[in-house]
C-alpha positions as CSV (number, residue, x, y, z in Angstrom):
1,M,0.4,49.4,-16.8
2,K,-2.0,50.8,-14.0
3,I,-2.4,49.5,-10.6
4,R,-5.6,47.0,-10.9
5,K,-7.8,45.1,-8.6
6,F,-9.7,42.0,-9.9
7,S,-12.3,39.6,-8.4
8,R,-13.5,36.3,-9.7
9,Q,-16.5,37.6,-11.5
10,D,-14.0,39.5,-13.8
11,A,-12.3,36.3,-15.3
12,V,-13.7,34.8,-18.5
13,M,-13.2,31.4,-18.0
14,E,-12.4,29.1,-21.3
15,R,-11.0,25.8,-21.8
16,S,-7.0,25.8,-22.2
17,P,-5.8,25.2,-26.1
18,G,-5.8,21.4,-26.5
19,Q,-7.6,20.4,-23.3
20,S,-10.9,18.6,-23.1
21,G,-11.6,18.2,-19.4
22,D,-13.6,20.4,-17.0
23,I,-10.2,22.3,-16.4
24,L,-11.0,26.1,-17.2
25,T,-8.6,29.2,-17.0
26,G,-9.4,32.8,-16.8
27,N,-6.5,35.4,-17.8
28,L,-6.9,38.6,-16.4
29,V,-3.4,39.8,-17.3
30,D,-1.3,38.3,-19.8
31,E,0.7,39.1,-23.2
32,R,-1.6,41.6,-24.6
33,D,-1.3,43.9,-21.1
34,G,2.6,44.6,-22.2
35,G,4.0,43.3,-18.6
36,P,6.3,40.2,-18.0
37,I,3.5,37.8,-16.2
38,T,-0.1,36.3,-16.6
39,I,-2.5,36.1,-13.7
40,G,-5.8,34.6,-13.5
41,Y,-8.0,32.3,-11.8
42,G,-8.5,28.8,-12.8
43,R,-11.3,26.1,-11.9
44,W,-11.3,22.0,-11.8
45,G,-13.7,19.9,-11.7
46,K,-13.7,17.0,-9.1
47,N,-11.2,14.2,-10.4
48,Q,-9.9,16.2,-13.4
49,R,-6.2,15.5,-14.0
50,L,-3.4,17.4,-16.0
51,E,-0.3,16.0,-17.0
52,L,2.4,18.3,-18.5
53,T,6.0,19.7,-18.6
54,L,5.9,23.3,-17.4
55,A,7.0,25.7,-20.2
56,V,6.7,28.7,-17.7
57,D,7.3,28.9,-13.8
58,D,3.7,28.6,-12.4
59,V,2.7,29.9,-9.1
60,M,-1.1,28.6,-8.1
61,I,-2.9,29.9,-4.7
62,L,-5.6,27.6,-3.6
63,L,-8.7,29.5,-2.6
64,E,-11.4,26.7,-2.7
65,G,-10.7,22.6,-2.8
66,R,-7.8,20.5,-2.7
67,L,-5.3,19.5,-5.5
68,A,-2.5,16.8,-5.5
69,V,0.7,18.1,-7.6
70,S,2.7,15.0,-8.4
71,F,6.5,15.1,-10.0
72,D,9.6,13.0,-9.7
73,G,7.9,10.1,-7.8
74,A,6.6,12.5,-4.9
75,T,3.1,14.0,-4.3
76,V,2.2,17.6,-2.5
77,E,-1.2,17.8,-1.5
78,A,-2.4,21.4,-1.0
79,A,-5.7,22.6,0.2
80,A,-7.3,26.4,0.2
81,G,-4.9,28.9,1.5
82,D,-1.9,26.9,0.2
83,I,0.6,28.0,-2.6
84,V,2.3,25.5,-4.9
85,H,5.3,26.6,-7.2
86,M,5.9,24.3,-10.1
87,P,9.3,25.5,-11.6
88,K,9.5,25.4,-15.6
89,G,10.8,22.5,-17.1
90,E,9.5,20.1,-14.0
91,T,6.9,17.3,-15.6
92,V,3.8,17.2,-13.2
93,K,0.8,15.7,-12.9
94,I,-2.0,17.7,-11.3
95,E,-5.1,16.1,-10.1
96,A,-8.2,18.2,-8.4
97,R,-9.3,15.8,-5.4
98,E,-12.9,17.8,-5.4
99,E,-14.0,21.1,-7.1
100,T,-11.1,23.2,-6.8
101,V,-10.8,27.3,-7.5
102,T,-7.1,28.6,-7.8
103,A,-5.4,32.1,-8.6
104,Y,-2.1,31.8,-10.8
105,V,0.9,33.7,-11.8
106,T,3.0,32.5,-14.4
107,Y,6.3,33.7,-16.1
108,P,6.6,33.9,-18.8
109,H,3.3,34.3,-20.3
110,W,2.0,30.4,-20.4
111,R,-0.1,31.2,-23.9
112,I,3.0,32.0,-25.6
113,A,5.5,29.5,-24.2
114,E,2.9,26.7,-25.0
115,G,2.1,28.0,-28.2
């Protein structure tokens, strides 16, 4: 695998399988590249919510906007510049407080783990 640089314009944004809301992902590195992690960008519409039990370790870096991540009765508020780590096996509820853009890294690949 080569060293590569990405920008938001490189990501082809699409709705995750099984999702119907205004939450889009754009993988830039994934299982098709032969490495162990998935890297991409996410875009959340205001007030969009997602509740799931994580099949992968997930790291979100907030680039714009604000998210709330709730788990085990606690809530973490994150804003642009913050990083949120969500361990595999945790049940989380993620809510976009406003239009939000994230970068993410998952291990292993989220499409394989959720599929």
